[in-house]
PAGU-695722 format. One record per residue (C-alpha): x, y, z; residue in one letter. Coordinates in Angstrom, 2 decimals, padded with zeros to 5 digits. Layout:
<nukols>
NUKOL, c1, c2, c3, r
NUKOL, X, Y, Z, A
...
</nukols>
This chain:
<nukols>
NUKOL, c1, c2, c3, r
NUKOL, 056.01, -115.85, -101.66, X
NUKOL, 055.64, -116.46, -097.95, X
NUKOL, 053.16, -114.70, -095.71, X
NUKOL, 056.02, -112.75, -094.10, X
NUKOL, 057.40, -111.70, -097.52, X
NUKOL, 053.96, -110.49, -098.56, X
NUKOL, 053.60, -108.49, -095.36, X
NUKOL, 057.04, -106.93, -095.78, X
NUKOL, 056.14, -105.82, -099.30, X
NUKOL, 052.85, -104.37, -098.09, X
NUKOL, 054.60, -102.37, -095.40, X
NUKOL, 057.48, -101.32, -097.61, X
NUKOL, 059.85, -102.91, -095.11, X
NUKOL, 061.80, -105.43, -097.10, X
NUKOL, 064.43, -106.85, -094.78, X
NUKOL, 067.95, -105.79, -095.69, X
NUKOL, 070.70, -108.37, -095.54, X
NUKOL, 073.41, -107.47, -093.02, X
NUKOL, 076.87, -106.75, -094.42, X
NUKOL, 079.58, -109.40, -094.34, X
NUKOL, 081.92, -109.34, -091.37, X
NUKOL, 085.41, -107.91, -091.76, X
NUKOL, 088.14, -110.25, -092.90, X
NUKOL, 089.35, -112.26, -089.91, X
NUKOL, 091.39, -115.33, -089.08, X
NUKOL, 089.40, -117.53, -086.72, X
NUKOL, 091.32, -120.05, -084.60, X
NUKOL, 089.22, -122.83, -083.02, X
NUKOL, 090.89, -124.61, -080.08, X
NUKOL, 089.56, -128.14, -079.63, X
NUKOL, 088.98, -128.52, -083.37, X
NUKOL, 088.64, -132.31, -083.31, X
NUKOL, 085.83, -132.18, -080.76, X
NUKOL, 082.12, -132.80, -081.15, X
NUKOL, 081.08, -129.14, -080.80, X
NUKOL, 083.15, -128.11, -083.79, X
NUKOL, 081.79, -130.64, -086.27, X
NUKOL, 078.19, -130.55, -085.00, X
NUKOL, 077.72, -126.80, -084.57, X
NUKOL, 080.62, -124.43, -085.19, X
NUKOL, 081.77, -125.39, -088.68, X
NUKOL, 078.18, -125.95, -089.93, X
NUKOL, 077.34, -122.48, -088.59, X
NUKOL, 080.31, -120.96, -090.38, X
NUKOL, 079.32, -122.80, -093.56, X
NUKOL, 075.78, -121.39, -093.26, X
NUKOL, 077.11, -117.86, -092.70, X
NUKOL, 079.36, -118.18, -095.72, X
NUKOL, 076.46, -119.52, -097.81, X
NUKOL, 074.44, -116.45, -096.84, X
NUKOL, 077.24, -114.04, -097.77, X
NUKOL, 077.97, -112.96, -094.18, X
NUKOL, 081.64, -113.96, -094.10, X
NUKOL, 084.44, -112.21, -095.92, X
NUKOL, 085.48, -114.34, -098.88, X
NUKOL, 089.09, -114.27, -097.66, X
NUKOL, 088.32, -115.34, -094.11, X
NUKOL, 090.49, -118.20, -092.85, X
NUKOL, 089.31, -120.78, -090.26, X
NUKOL, 092.10, -122.63, -088.47, X
NUKOL, 091.46, -125.68, -086.31, X
NUKOL, 093.87, -126.15, -083.41, X
NUKOL, 094.18, -129.42, -081.50, X
NUKOL, 096.55, -132.16, -080.42, X
NUKOL, 094.96, -134.78, -082.71, X
NUKOL, 096.92, -135.72, -085.83, X
NUKOL, 095.51, -133.94, -088.88, X
NUKOL, 096.72, -131.91, -091.82, X
NUKOL, 094.55, -129.51, -093.82, X
NUKOL, 093.15, -132.20, -096.13, X
NUKOL, 092.32, -134.76, -093.46, X
NUKOL, 090.75, -132.06, -091.27, X
NUKOL, 088.52, -130.98, -094.16, X
NUKOL, 087.55, -134.56, -094.94, X
NUKOL, 086.80, -135.33, -091.31, X
NUKOL, 084.39, -132.38, -091.16, X
NUKOL, 082.79, -132.94, -094.54, X
NUKOL, 081.89, -136.57, -093.90, X
NUKOL, 080.05, -135.73, -090.68, X
NUKOL, 078.33, -132.56, -091.95, X
NUKOL, 077.22, -134.18, -095.22, X
NUKOL, 075.72, -137.18, -093.37, X
NUKOL, 073.80, -134.95, -090.96, X
NUKOL, 072.56, -132.69, -093.76, X
NUKOL, 071.34, -135.74, -095.71, X
NUKOL, 069.51, -137.05, -092.63, X
NUKOL, 067.75, -133.71, -092.06, X
NUKOL, 066.83, -133.44, -095.74, X
NUKOL, 065.36, -136.95, -095.69, X
NUKOL, 063.23, -135.92, -092.73, X
NUKOL, 061.94, -132.88, -094.63, X
NUKOL, 064.13, -130.24, -092.98, X
NUKOL, 066.97, -128.34, -094.63, X
NUKOL, 069.08, -128.96, -097.71, X
NUKOL, 071.72, -131.49, -098.56, X
NUKOL, 075.30, -130.28, -098.57, X
NUKOL, 076.07, -128.09, -101.60, X
NUKOL, 079.19, -129.76, -103.00, X
NUKOL, 080.32, -126.74, -105.02, X
NUKOL, 079.93, -124.35, -102.14, X
NUKOL, 081.63, -126.77, -099.74, X
NUKOL, 084.65, -127.05, -102.03, X
NUKOL, 085.03, -123.28, -102.05, X
NUKOL, 084.45, -123.00, -098.28, X
NUKOL, 086.78, -125.90, -097.44, X
NUKOL, 089.76, -124.20, -099.09, X
NUKOL, 089.68, -121.73, -096.19, X
NUKOL, 089.80, -124.48, -093.55, X
NUKOL, 093.26, -125.18, -092.12, X
NUKOL, 094.73, -127.11, -089.21, X
NUKOL, 097.52, -126.64, -086.67, X
NUKOL, 098.57, -129.49, -084.39, X
NUKOL, 099.75, -128.73, -080.88, X
NUKOL, 099.25, -128.85, -077.12, X
NUKOL, 097.27, -125.96, -075.61, X
NUKOL, 099.42, -126.07, -072.47, X
NUKOL, 102.70, -125.60, -074.38, X
NUKOL, 104.11, -122.37, -075.83, X
NUKOL, 104.96, -123.92, -079.20, X
NUKOL, 101.36, -123.96, -080.47, X
NUKOL, 101.00, -120.25, -079.78, X
NUKOL, 104.15, -119.53, -081.75, X
NUKOL, 102.62, -121.54, -084.64, X
NUKOL, 099.48, -119.43, -084.37, X
NUKOL, 101.55, -116.24, -084.37, X
NUKOL, 103.44, -117.38, -087.46, X
NUKOL, 100.22, -118.37, -089.26, X
NUKOL, 098.63, -115.04, -088.41, X
NUKOL, 101.68, -113.20, -089.73, X
NUKOL, 101.05, -114.74, -093.15, X
NUKOL, 097.30, -114.07, -093.20, X
NUKOL, 095.54, -111.46, -095.32, X
NUKOL, 094.10, -109.82, -092.19, X
NUKOL, 095.58, -108.98, -088.80, X
NUKOL, 092.19, -109.47, -087.10, X
NUKOL, 091.91, -112.64, -085.03, X
NUKOL, 089.09, -114.42, -083.24, X
NUKOL, 090.12, -117.20, -080.83, X
NUKOL, 087.40, -119.72, -079.96, X
NUKOL, 087.74, -122.03, -076.93, X
NUKOL, 085.76, -125.13, -077.90, X
NUKOL, 087.68, -127.20, -075.39, X
NUKOL, 087.13, -128.72, -071.97, X
NUKOL, 086.78, -125.90, -069.40, X
NUKOL, 090.08, -126.81, -067.72, X
NUKOL, 091.94, -125.41, -070.76, X
NUKOL, 090.28, -121.97, -070.84, X
NUKOL, 092.79, -120.34, -068.51, X
NUKOL, 095.80, -122.01, -070.15, X
NUKOL, 094.70, -120.83, -073.59, X
NUKOL, 094.17, -117.26, -072.38, X
NUKOL, 097.57, -117.22, -070.66, X
NUKOL, 099.27, -118.67, -073.73, X
NUKOL, 097.70, -116.06, -075.98, X
NUKOL, 098.80, -113.33, -073.60, X
NUKOL, 102.41, -114.52, -073.35, X
NUKOL, 102.63, -114.66, -077.16, X
NUKOL, 101.29, -111.07, -077.42, X
NUKOL, 098.38, -112.39, -079.48, X
NUKOL, 095.72, -110.38, -077.63, X
NUKOL, 097.24, -106.95, -078.26, X
NUKOL, 095.00, -104.78, -080.40, X
NUKOL, 095.97, -101.88, -082.67, X
NUKOL, 094.25, -099.13, -084.56, X
NUKOL, 093.43, -101.39, -087.49, X
NUKOL, 093.03, -104.78, -085.86, X
NUKOL, 090.99, -106.54, -083.22, X
NUKOL, 091.69, -109.59, -081.09, X
NUKOL, 088.79, -111.42, -079.39, X
NUKOL, 088.38, -114.53, -077.28, X
NUKOL, 085.22, -116.67, -077.22, X
NUKOL, 084.69, -118.89, -074.17, X
NUKOL, 082.11, -121.68, -074.04, X
NUKOL, 080.22, -122.69, -070.92, X
NUKOL, 080.59, -123.78, -068.18, X
NUKOL, 082.41, -120.64, -067.05, X
NUKOL, 083.72, -121.94, -063.72, X
NUKOL, 082.15, -124.60, -061.52, X
NUKOL, 081.34, -122.36, -058.54, X
NUKOL, 081.66, -118.72, -057.49, X
NUKOL, 085.31, -118.98, -056.47, X
NUKOL, 086.44, -120.68, -059.70, X
NUKOL, 084.43, -118.25, -061.84, X
NUKOL, 086.13, -115.30, -060.13, X
NUKOL, 089.53, -116.92, -060.60, X
NUKOL, 088.92, -117.56, -064.31, X
NUKOL, 087.68, -114.01, -064.85, X
NUKOL, 090.80, -112.68, -063.14, X
NUKOL, 093.04, -114.90, -065.28, X
NUKOL, 091.42, -113.69, -068.50, X
NUKOL, 091.46, -110.05, -067.48, X
NUKOL, 095.21, -110.24, -066.79, X
NUKOL, 095.90, -110.51, -070.53, X
NUKOL, 092.90, -108.85, -072.19, X
NUKOL, 090.13, -106.31, -071.65, X
NUKOL, 086.53, -107.18, -070.83, X
NUKOL, 085.55, -105.83, -074.28, X
NUKOL, 087.64, -108.59, -075.89, X
NUKOL, 085.89, -111.46, -074.06, X
NUKOL, 082.80, -113.15, -075.51, X
NUKOL, 081.30, -115.61, -072.99, X
NUKOL, 078.92, -117.53, -075.19, X
NUKOL, 075.60, -119.18, -074.31, X
NUKOL, 073.97, -120.80, -077.33, X
NUKOL, 070.48, -120.37, -075.84, X
NUKOL, 070.76, -116.65, -076.57, X
NUKOL, 071.22, -117.41, -080.27, X
NUKOL, 067.68, -118.71, -080.54, X
NUKOL, 065.29, -116.39, -082.36, X
NUKOL, 062.58, -116.94, -079.75, X
NUKOL, 064.85, -115.81, -076.93, X
NUKOL, 065.76, -112.63, -078.76, X
NUKOL, 062.08, -112.10, -079.52, X
NUKOL, 061.37, -111.79, -075.78, X
NUKOL, 062.92, -108.33, -075.90, X
NUKOL, 060.95, -107.31, -078.99, X
NUKOL, 057.68, -108.70, -077.61, X
NUKOL, 058.12, -106.84, -074.34, X
NUKOL, 059.46, -103.51, -075.49, X
NUKOL, 058.04, -103.06, -079.00, X
NUKOL, 054.43, -103.84, -078.04, X
NUKOL, 052.68, -101.43, -075.70, X
NUKOL, 050.26, -104.21, -074.72, X
NUKOL, 052.70, -106.11, -072.50, X
NUKOL, 054.68, -103.65, -070.42, X
NUKOL, 051.83, -102.28, -068.22, X
NUKOL, 051.06, -105.84, -067.05, X
NUKOL, 054.65, -107.08, -066.74, X
NUKOL, 054.96, -106.76, -062.96, X
NUKOL, 053.88, -108.15, -059.61, X
NUKOL, 050.48, -106.44, -059.77, X
NUKOL, 049.35, -108.77, -062.57, X
NUKOL, 051.77, -111.72, -062.72, X
NUKOL, 051.33, -114.49, -060.14, X
NUKOL, 054.47, -116.47, -060.93, X
NUKOL, 056.81, -117.48, -063.77, X
NUKOL, 058.02, -120.96, -064.72, X
NUKOL, 061.11, -121.68, -066.83, X
NUKOL, 061.52, -125.26, -068.05, X
NUKOL, 064.22, -127.02, -070.04, X
NUKOL, 063.22, -130.65, -070.46, X
NUKOL, 065.10, -133.26, -072.48, X
NUKOL, 064.15, -136.80, -073.42, X
NUKOL, 067.79, -137.82, -073.93, X
NUKOL, 070.02, -139.14, -071.16, X
NUKOL, 073.67, -138.28, -070.62, X
NUKOL, 074.59, -140.37, -073.68, X
NUKOL, 078.42, -140.41, -073.94, X
NUKOL, 078.94, -137.54, -071.50, X
NUKOL, 079.06, -139.58, -068.31, X
NUKOL, 082.53, -138.36, -067.30, X
NUKOL, 081.56, -134.72, -067.79, X
NUKOL, 078.17, -135.06, -066.15, X
NUKOL, 079.53, -136.77, -063.05, X
NUKOL, 081.56, -133.60, -062.40, X
NUKOL, 078.88, -131.06, -063.31, X
NUKOL, 075.36, -132.37, -062.78, X
NUKOL, 072.23, -130.60, -063.96, X
NUKOL, 072.74, -127.56, -061.72, X
NUKOL, 076.17, -126.54, -063.00, X
NUKOL, 075.38, -127.62, -066.56, X
NUKOL, 072.17, -125.63, -066.99, X
NUKOL, 071.16, -123.23, -064.22, X
NUKOL, 073.76, -120.44, -063.87, X
NUKOL, 073.94, -120.08, -067.66, X
NUKOL, 070.90, -121.18, -069.69, X
NUKOL, 068.10, -120.85, -067.15, X
NUKOL, 069.37, -117.70, -065.47, X
NUKOL, 069.84, -116.06, -068.87, X
NUKOL, 066.23, -116.79, -069.72, X
NUKOL, 065.15, -115.48, -066.33, X
NUKOL, 067.11, -112.28, -066.90, X
NUKOL, 065.60, -111.73, -070.36, X
NUKOL, 062.11, -112.01, -068.89, X
NUKOL, 062.73, -109.95, -065.77, X
NUKOL, 064.91, -107.02, -066.90, X
NUKOL, 063.85, -103.40, -066.76, X
NUKOL, 063.54, -101.61, -070.11, X
NUKOL, 067.13, -100.75, -071.13, X
NUKOL, 068.00, -097.16, -071.95, X
NUKOL, 068.96, -098.20, -075.48, X
NUKOL, 068.91, -101.35, -077.58, X
NUKOL, 072.63, -101.87, -077.23, X
NUKOL, 075.08, -104.22, -075.55, X
NUKOL, 076.09, -102.03, -072.59, X
NUKOL, 072.56, -100.99, -071.64, X
NUKOL, 071.05, -104.46, -072.02, X
NUKOL, 073.83, -106.27, -070.16, X
NUKOL, 073.70, -103.75, -067.32, X
NUKOL, 069.99, -104.45, -066.81, X
NUKOL, 070.59, -108.21, -066.89, X
NUKOL, 073.33, -107.85, -064.30, X
NUKOL, 070.92, -105.94, -062.03, X
NUKOL, 068.33, -108.72, -062.22, X
NUKOL, 070.84, -111.47, -061.50, X
NUKOL, 072.28, -109.38, -058.70, X
NUKOL, 068.78, -109.12, -057.20, X
NUKOL, 068.32, -112.92, -057.02, X
NUKOL, 067.82, -113.85, -053.39, X
NUKOL, 070.66, -116.04, -052.08, X
NUKOL, 068.78, -118.53, -049.93, X
NUKOL, 070.21, -119.15, -046.47, X
NUKOL, 071.69, -122.63, -046.37, X
NUKOL, 068.98, -123.89, -044.02, X
NUKOL, 066.29, -122.90, -046.57, X
NUKOL, 067.91, -124.45, -049.65, X
NUKOL, 066.30, -127.90, -049.34, X
NUKOL, 062.87, -126.34, -048.81, X
NUKOL, 063.27, -124.39, -052.06, X
NUKOL, 064.94, -126.96, -054.31, X
NUKOL, 064.76, -130.57, -055.45, X
NUKOL, 067.52, -132.82, -056.81, X
NUKOL, 066.48, -135.77, -058.95, X
NUKOL, 068.13, -138.62, -060.84, X
NUKOL, 066.48, -140.68, -063.56, X
NUKOL, 065.94, -144.38, -063.10, X
NUKOL, 065.09, -146.97, -065.76, X
NUKOL, 061.89, -146.32, -067.67, X
NUKOL, 060.33, -145.83, -071.08, X
NUKOL, 060.91, -142.77, -073.28, X
NUKOL, 059.25, -142.41, -076.69, X
NUKOL, 058.20, -146.09, -076.59, X
NUKOL, 061.76, -147.26, -075.93, X
NUKOL, 063.05, -148.81, -072.72, X
NUKOL, 066.03, -146.92, -071.30, X
NUKOL, 068.43, -147.59, -068.45, X
NUKOL, 068.80, -145.49, -065.33, X
NUKOL, 071.56, -142.92, -064.89, X
NUKOL, 073.68, -145.18, -062.69, X
NUKOL, 073.78, -147.76, -065.49, X
NUKOL, 075.05, -145.28, -068.09, X
NUKOL, 078.68, -145.54, -069.31, X
NUKOL, 081.29, -143.79, -067.13, X
NUKOL, 078.82, -143.23, -064.26, X
NUKOL, 079.50, -144.51, -060.73, X
NUKOL, 077.20, -147.29, -059.52, X
NUKOL, 076.35, -145.31, -056.38, X
NUKOL, 076.35, -141.86, -058.02, X
NUKOL, 074.27, -139.12, -056.42, X
NUKOL, 074.80, -136.68, -059.29, X
NUKOL, 071.57, -134.87, -060.11, X
NUKOL, 070.08, -135.16, -063.62, X
NUKOL, 067.08, -133.01, -062.59, X
NUKOL, 066.85, -129.76, -060.66, X
NUKOL, 063.77, -127.78, -059.63, X
NUKOL, 064.16, -124.60, -057.63, X
NUKOL, 062.28, -121.55, -056.47, X
NUKOL, 064.01, -118.19, -056.93, X
NUKOL, 062.94, -114.71, -055.86, X
NUKOL, 064.00, -111.45, -057.54, X
NUKOL, 064.15, -108.87, -054.77, X
NUKOL, 063.31, -105.66, -056.58, X
NUKOL, 060.20, -103.49, -056.86, X
NUKOL, 058.90, -105.01, -060.09, X
NUKOL, 059.08, -108.62, -058.96, X
NUKOL, 058.67, -108.59, -055.20, X
NUKOL, 056.63, -111.63, -054.07, X
NUKOL, 056.61, -113.15, -057.58, X
NUKOL, 058.33, -116.57, -057.44, X
NUKOL, 060.34, -117.82, -060.41, X
NUKOL, 060.20, -121.63, -060.59, X
NUKOL, 063.00, -123.22, -062.61, X
NUKOL, 063.37, -126.86, -063.63, X
NUKOL, 065.65, -128.76, -065.93, X
NUKOL, 066.11, -132.47, -066.42, X
NUKOL, 067.05, -135.38, -068.62, X
NUKOL, 064.96, -138.41, -069.61, X
NUKOL, 061.70, -136.52, -069.11, X
NUKOL, 058.38, -137.09, -070.87, X
NUKOL, 058.97, -134.64, -073.72, X
NUKOL, 061.53, -132.28, -075.20, X
NUKOL, 060.42, -128.81, -074.22, X
NUKOL, 062.08, -125.48, -073.46, X
NUKOL, 059.60, -122.82, -072.47, X
NUKOL, 058.85, -119.81, -070.33, X
NUKOL, 055.35, -119.96, -068.83, X
NUKOL, 054.05, -116.72, -067.34, X
NUKOL, 051.01, -117.16, -065.12, X
NUKOL, 048.86, -114.06, -064.59, X
NUKOL, 046.71, -113.54, -061.54, X
NUKOL, 043.11, -114.71, -062.08, X
NUKOL, 040.41, -112.17, -062.81, X
NUKOL, 038.10, -111.23, -059.88, X
NUKOL, 035.39, -113.82, -059.30, X
NUKOL, 032.80, -111.29, -058.14, X
NUKOL, 031.33, -110.67, -061.61, X
NUKOL, 030.30, -114.34, -061.86, X
NUKOL, 028.81, -114.70, -058.39, X
NUKOL, 025.37, -116.28, -058.67, X
NUKOL, 026.32, -118.24, -061.81, X
NUKOL, 027.47, -121.85, -062.16, X
NUKOL, 031.12, -120.79, -062.61, X
NUKOL, 033.01, -122.34, -059.70, X
NUKOL, 036.29, -120.44, -059.98, X
NUKOL, 038.33, -118.33, -062.38, X
NUKOL, 041.37, -119.77, -064.15, X
NUKOL, 044.56, -117.82, -064.74, X
NUKOL, 045.70, -116.55, -068.12, X
NUKOL, 049.03, -117.94, -069.30, X
NUKOL, 051.55, -116.55, -071.77, X
NUKOL, 053.71, -119.40, -073.10, X
NUKOL, 056.98, -118.61, -074.87, X
NUKOL, 058.25, -121.85, -076.36, X
NUKOL, 061.86, -122.02, -077.50, X
NUKOL, 061.83, -125.61, -078.69, X
NUKOL, 060.68, -127.72, -080.34, X
NUKOL, 057.81, -125.58, -081.69, X
NUKOL, 059.15, -122.02, -081.54, X
NUKOL, 056.46, -119.45, -080.89, X
NUKOL, 054.29, -117.61, -078.39, X
NUKOL, 050.78, -118.46, -077.20, X
NUKOL, 048.32, -116.81, -074.86, X
NUKOL, 045.73, -118.83, -072.95, X
NUKOL, 042.48, -117.04, -072.19, X
NUKOL, 038.95, -117.87, -071.08, X
NUKOL, 036.05, -118.00, -073.53, X
NUKOL, 032.38, -118.90, -073.26, X
NUKOL, 031.32, -122.11, -074.92, X
NUKOL, 028.28, -121.83, -077.18, X
NUKOL, 025.02, -122.73, -075.48, X
NUKOL, 022.36, -121.38, -073.12, X
NUKOL, 024.41, -121.98, -069.95, X
NUKOL, 027.58, -120.23, -068.84, X
NUKOL, 030.40, -122.66, -069.59, X
NUKOL, 034.04, -121.64, -069.94, X
NUKOL, 036.99, -123.22, -071.68, X
NUKOL, 040.62, -122.21, -071.96, X
NUKOL, 041.57, -121.46, -075.57, X
NUKOL, 044.77, -120.26, -077.21, X
NUKOL, 045.84, -117.58, -079.59, X
NUKOL, 049.36, -117.04, -080.82, X
NUKOL, 051.83, -117.81, -083.54, X
NUKOL, 054.47, -120.33, -084.50, X
NUKOL, 057.59, -118.92, -086.14, X
NUKOL, 057.49, -121.45, -088.95, X
NUKOL, 053.99, -120.30, -089.96, X
NUKOL, 054.99, -116.65, -090.40, X
NUKOL, 058.67, -116.60, -091.31, X
NUKOL, 061.01, -118.57, -093.54, X
NUKOL, 063.41, -120.22, -091.09, X
NUKOL, 066.58, -121.37, -092.84, X
NUKOL, 068.36, -124.46, -091.62, X
NUKOL, 070.49, -123.21, -088.74, X
NUKOL, 072.31, -124.45, -085.67, X
NUKOL, 071.55, -121.47, -083.40, X
NUKOL, 075.21, -120.42, -083.38, X
NUKOL, 075.08, -118.38, -086.58, X
NUKOL, 073.89, -115.15, -084.96, X
NUKOL, 076.38, -115.49, -082.11, X
NUKOL, 079.39, -116.16, -084.34, X
NUKOL, 078.43, -113.28, -086.62, X
NUKOL, 078.17, -111.01, -083.56, X
NUKOL, 081.64, -112.12, -082.42, X
NUKOL, 083.03, -111.22, -085.83, X
NUKOL, 081.30, -107.82, -085.91, X
NUKOL, 081.99, -106.90, -082.29, X
NUKOL, 078.42, -106.91, -080.95, X
NUKOL, 078.43, -108.16, -077.33, X
NUKOL, 074.70, -107.80, -076.67, X
NUKOL, 074.04, -111.55, -076.45, X
NUKOL, 077.15, -112.40, -074.45, X
NUKOL, 077.68, -112.55, -070.71, X
NUKOL, 079.68, -109.89, -068.91, X
NUKOL, 081.87, -110.51, -065.87, X
NUKOL, 079.25, -109.20, -063.42, X
NUKOL, 076.44, -111.38, -064.82, X
NUKOL, 078.65, -114.46, -064.51, X
NUKOL, 079.56, -113.76, -060.91, X
NUKOL, 076.03, -112.72, -059.91, X
NUKOL, 074.72, -116.00, -061.31, X
NUKOL, 077.20, -118.12, -059.36, X
NUKOL, 076.53, -116.06, -056.24, X
NUKOL, 072.85, -117.07, -056.40, X
NUKOL, 073.72, -120.74, -057.07, X
NUKOL, 076.45, -121.09, -054.46, X
NUKOL, 074.12, -121.68, -051.44, X
NUKOL, 072.60, -124.67, -053.26, X
NUKOL, 076.03, -126.13, -054.03, X
NUKOL, 077.16, -125.67, -050.43, X
NUKOL, 074.02, -127.26, -048.96, X
NUKOL, 074.10, -130.18, -051.40, X
NUKOL, 077.75, -130.84, -050.59, X
NUKOL, 076.65, -131.54, -047.01, X
NUKOL, 073.56, -133.53, -048.00, X
NUKOL, 073.93, -135.08, -051.44, X
NUKOL, 070.75, -137.16, -051.33, X
NUKOL, 068.93, -137.38, -054.63, X
NUKOL, 065.33, -138.39, -055.37, X
NUKOL, 064.79, -140.97, -058.09, X
NUKOL, 062.29, -140.48, -060.89, X
NUKOL, 061.18, -142.81, -063.64, X
NUKOL, 062.53, -142.05, -067.11, X
NUKOL, 059.70, -140.77, -069.26, X
NUKOL, 057.94, -139.02, -066.36, X
NUKOL, 057.74, -135.30, -065.53, X
NUKOL, 060.39, -135.60, -062.82, X
NUKOL, 060.47, -136.49, -059.14, X
NUKOL, 057.47, -136.04, -056.87, X
NUKOL, 059.41, -133.50, -054.86, X
NUKOL, 059.28, -131.08, -057.79, X
NUKOL, 055.49, -131.20, -057.76, X
NUKOL, 055.47, -130.79, -053.98, X
NUKOL, 057.65, -127.69, -054.35, X
NUKOL, 054.85, -125.87, -056.17, X
NUKOL, 051.94, -127.48, -054.39, X
NUKOL, 053.20, -126.08, -051.09, X
NUKOL, 052.62, -122.65, -052.66, X
NUKOL, 049.20, -123.64, -054.05, X
NUKOL, 050.47, -123.89, -057.64, X
NUKOL, 051.17, -126.51, -060.30, X
NUKOL, 053.71, -126.93, -063.06, X
NUKOL, 052.67, -126.19, -066.62, X
NUKOL, 052.60, -129.62, -068.29, X
NUKOL, 055.82, -130.54, -070.08, X
NUKOL, 055.37, -130.82, -073.84, X
NUKOL, 051.74, -129.71, -073.89, X
NUKOL, 050.61, -129.37, -077.50, X
NUKOL, 050.64, -125.72, -078.43, X
NUKOL, 049.77, -123.80, -081.53, X
NUKOL, 047.24, -121.47, -083.12, X
NUKOL, 043.75, -122.89, -083.15, X
NUKOL, 044.30, -125.38, -080.34, X
NUKOL, 041.10, -125.16, -078.32, X
NUKOL, 040.26, -126.14, -075.72, X
NUKOL, 043.49, -126.84, -073.85, X
NUKOL, 043.63, -130.48, -072.69, X
NUKOL, 042.65, -130.60, -069.05, X
NUKOL, 041.29, -127.06, -069.08, X
NUKOL, 038.60, -126.02, -066.67, X
NUKOL, 035.06, -126.34, -067.86, X
NUKOL, 032.70, -124.71, -065.40, X
NUKOL, 028.99, -125.25, -065.79, X
</nukols>
């Protein structure tokens, strides 16, 4: 019995398993792509293993690649089984359950066709007419350029019309547009053939347990809310650092860059979760309305102030995890003189009463020193007056660290006196890691989101106004960088370009160290102040 199980039994709060979703036919456009075999089908397999899918649910891959049902199943099984075996060998997760896979695979089917032609939508309509259920979920796991074509094709084939006993929903992956104008155009194209309630704009970051726990930590614990404002918080940092490069995504990355790939979706969603006002109810409409207000309050920097409040970087050759790696311009499918950014740091302001004068510093980059996604909340230091006349030179700030990966959990840094006759302080930590308190099944992070799509819960999905508010805040950066596309180099394996450090140092602040070891019982913090 785990610690969490024991606690649940003590409290009489045994967790109830959610009911399985209604019978549905799920069509996945782009079925031969990497996203489907790495994340979507494994997530569906996990949901089925846990009894959260209807036993009659059908999953239909749609793509132009040549497959039939059997070859499509074999293609998926080989990849998923290999990955499951690798994780099991490393001590994480289980190997593929052959019996369960055989049962699950019988519900996997394949339709071959071109998304831009009407014929594939007639095939879909015919397949749906023979299904056990009239419910349909359409998932766009394709390149973004096909999103509008797929929506239009579904509309022309009358596949998005709902009735009293059926639903029709569309799931759209990021990036949702490449600037404000294209995002508005795509929204308009989708809304021509369906209602906003039928659209699920997905961001896999919001499927992470730690992200969802931000809401619970803030609003279910009376301790936090009185201090969650500009009276007590000095600034907030949001970091998404990767050690990997662009790998085989050079073509995609040359068109997007770090800004479009990460900021208006992942980082702004994390910012919104941290900064929202308490919603009127724990429901989709109330929560998404509060997120839209926060993103709408982001200050759009005048173009002449963009470069003062942002940094573009690009990794050069270096060493990551004891391996030599090439620079971005030497990666496959990348131009030799490319100025595409692989690193972005920026300062954002939320212009409302709660957050006035509290800067939000965001950074994201590839080929950095460690893999780390975290929200670091820096509180204002305690008054120094109480320690006047002692050997304490200054007071350090308290930090609340919410780490999303790789070590999911929350930690609070606070000051403590070291034993001894003199007044010496160290920064120590208290907190928890999810794996130490809860049984975390092997999961991709998509399970919760797919289940919510099937059950009609839009809480963790972006609404039209949040999408457009995000691009509205990003657009001044894109416009300014189009005029001056200079990019600052940084060594692979470092913490990013010097300009990112200068961005905070101009405000008298420093970045929280990427990949700092965190966890209960870690004391003192490396590099902490020790005043004697």
